[in-house]
C-alpha positions in Angstrom: 0.2 0.6 0.2 3.1 2.6 0.8 4.3 2.0 -2.8 1.1 2.7 -4.0 1.3 6.1 -1.5 4.2 6.7 -2.8 3.0 6.7 -6.4 0.2 9.2 -5.8 2.0 10.8 -4.4 4.9 11.2 -7.4 1.9 11.8 -9.7 0.5 14.4 -7.9 3.8 16.5 -7.1 4.1 17.1 -10.8 0.6 18.9 -11.0 1.6 21.7 -7.5 -1.4 23.5 -6.3 -3.7 22.5 -9.5 -4.0 18.8 -8.1 -5.3 19.1 -3.8 -6.6 23.5 -4.8 -8.4 21.8 -8.3 -8.6 18.8 -9.4 -9.6 16.9 -5.5 -11.7 19.3 -4.6 -13.9 18.7 -8.1 -13.1 14.8 -8.8 -13.8 14.5 -4.8 -17.5 16.8 -5.3 -18.6 14.5 -8.1 -17.7 11.1 -6.4 -19.1 12.3 -2.7 -21.5 14.2 -3.1 -23.2 15.7 -6.7 -23.5 11.3 -7.1 -24.5 10.2 -3.9 -27.3 13.2 -4.0 -28.4 12.7 -7.7 -28.5 9.0 -7.8 -29.8 8.1 -4.7 -30.9 11.1 -2.4 -33.2 12.8 -5.3 -35.1 9.2 -6.3 -35.5 7.9 -2.9 -35.0 11.2 0.1 -33.4 11.1 3.0 -31.1 13.6 2.7 -29.0 12.9 6.0 -29.0 9.2 5.6 -27.3 9.5 2.4 -24.6 12.4 3.8 -23.8 10.4 6.1 -23.1 6.8 4.3 -21.4 9.0 1.4 -19.6 11.0 3.5 -18.0 8.0 5.9 -16.9 6.6 2.5 -15.3 9.8 2.0 -13.4 10.5 6.0 -12.2 7.0 5.0 -10.4 7.3 2.2 -8.0 9.9 4.5 -7.8 7.3 6.9 -3.4 7.8 5.5 -3.5 11.2 7.4 -4.3 9.6 10.9 -7.5 9.9 12.8 -8.7 12.9 13.7 -8.1 14.1 9.9 -10.7 11.4 9.8 -13.8 13.1 11.6 -12.2 16.5 10.3 -13.0 15.1 7.0 -16.3 13.2 8.6 -17.1 16.7 9.8 -16.6 18.7 6.5 -18.2 16.6 4.3 -20.9 17.3 5.9 -20.9 20.4 5.6 -19.9 20.2 1.9 -23.2 18.0 1.4 -25.4 20.2 3.0 -23.2 23.1 0.9 -24.8 20.5 -2.2 -28.0 20.5 -1.3 -28.5 24.4 -0.8 -25.7 25.3 -3.5 -25.3 23.2 -5.8 -21.5 21.7 -7.1 -19.9 24.3 -7.7 -20.8 25.2 -3.9 -19.6 22.1 -2.6 -16.1 22.4 -4.7 -15.6 25.7 -3.7 -16.0 25.3 -0.5 -13.5 21.9 -0.5 -10.8 24.6 -2.5 -11.7 26.5 0.5 -11.0 24.1 3.3 -7.8 23.0 1.4 -6.5 26.0 1.6 -7.0 26.6 4.9 -5.3 23.4 5.4 -1.9 24.4 3.7 -2.7 28.2 5.4 -2.3 27.9 8.8 -0.5 23.7 8.7 -4.2 21.6 10.0 -3.4 18.0 8.2 -0.2 18.4 10.5 -1.8 19.6 13.5 -4.6 17.2 13.4 -1.8 14.4 12.6 0.3 15.6 16.0 -2.4 14.7 18.8 -2.5 11.5 19.8 
C-alpha cells in the first residue's frame, strides 16, 4: 500500500497546487456529493442518511492522514453535503477548495496528525 501512496504523491506533486486546490475538489465532490445526491437522495429521499453514508466513505479514504483527520474530513464532508443540497455542485467544490487552502495556510493536517 505504501508503494501506491508513493506513486500517488509522485503524480500529484507534478501537478503542483492544481491537484489539491482544483482537481481533488472537483473529482471528490462529484464522487462523494453529486453522484449520491443525484442517484440516491433525489429518487429516494433521506437527505441526511445518504449524506452520512457517502461521508463515511469520503472520510475513510483519508485514513492515511490519521484518525483526527478522518473526523475532520467527515465533519467538513457533511458541511459540503449540506452545501451541495443548498447551492449545488459548484458550491461544494468551492467549499472543498477553501478548506484545502485553509489546510495549506494554517497547517491543519499537520496539527491533526500530531494529536494523540
